N, C-alpha and C positions, 0 to 999 in steps of 0.2 A: 622173135620174128614178129613183125607187124603184118596185119592182113586187113585190107580194105574190104568191107562187106557192103553189099547193096540191099535194097528193099526186098528183092526176091528171095535172098538168102534168109533174112530175118523172118519174113512172112512164112517161109517154108518150115523154119524151125519152130516158131511159136504156134503154128497151126497144125503141127504134126503131119506135114506133107511127106510124100514118098522119099524125098532126098534128105530128110532130117538127119538120120544116122550118119550118112556120108558127109554131110556138112559139118556136123559136130566133130567127126574124126578129122576132117580136113583142117579145122580151125583149132584143134586141141593144142594148147600151149602157146597159141598166138595171142598177141595183143591186138584186139579188134579196133579198127578206126573207121569212121564214116563222116561224111560231111554233115553239117548241122541240119541240112534239108531232110535227112532221114526221118526225123520226127514227123514232119508234115506229110511225107510220102507214106509212112505207116498209117497215119490217120486217114489219108485219102484212100489207101487200099482197103481199110476196114469199112469206110463209108460206102465204097463201091460194093463190097460184099453184103453189107446191110441192105443197100438199095436193091440188089438182085436177090435178096432173101436167101443167100448162101449160108449166113450165120445169124444168130440172134445177138441182141445187144449184150446179153449176159455172157455169151461166148466171146464176143469182142473184148469186153472188159477183162475177162479172165486171161485172154491172150495178151492184152496190154500189160497186165501185171507181170507176166512172164518176160515180156520185152524189157520192162523197166529193171529187171534183175540182171540182164545181160550187161557185162562190163564193156562198154564201148566208149572209146575216147573220141569226142567230137572235134572236128577240125573245120575251120572256116576256109572256104575256097573263094578267092576273089571273084567278083562278078565279071570283071574284064577278062580274067583267065577262062572262066566258064564260057563266056560269049565267043572268045577266040576259038576255043575247042569246038564249040557248037557249030560255028561257021565252017571251020576247017574240016570237020568230020561229018557234017550234015546230020547232027543229032540235036535233040532237045536239050535245054540247059540242065534238066533233071539228070540226064545221063552224063553230061559234061562235068557236073559236080563230083560224081564218083570217079571219073577218069582223072580230073584235076587233083582230087585227093590222093589217088594212087601215085600220080607223078610227083606231087608235092612231097610226099613222104617216102618216095622211092620204095614203095611197098606193093606187093602183088594185089590185084583185085580179084575177088571171086564173085560170081553172079550166075544165076540160072537163065539170064536174059541173053540169048544168042546175039542179038543186035548190039547190045552193050559190050559183050565180049569181043565182037568183031571190031567195033569202034575203038576199044581200048588197045587192041593189038595194033591197029593203024596209027594210034597216037604214040606208040612205043612204050606203053605201060606194061609192066610185068603182070602176068595173070596166073591164077591158080585155078585150073579147070576142074569142074565136077565131072566125073566120069559117068557117062550114060549107061 
């Protein structure tokens, strides 16, 4: 089974957030897929944490080493597809890339972002919800 994972899922796992165990269980045995934009979003998330003094540079580098060990297949999402989804769903392109990836691969999307989850449902993407 393929599973599209977003930035919130990866950050939760590599920084040991509360949903880590549940996310690992949810994705066990799945082939993980993400749009290529995931790399830049991970970098942006860590830069924001550094700016807010939530983590140190050493912690960020350690977490990135964990990220680089996660077997993720990266997939290109066409810009016109992302913009069409962005317009139709009233979301930023960053979210549209993940929705487009799920639709392209006919694979469920998992996220901790309720807005992205709602938009994915409206787009007709399959989802795999994390139980609260």
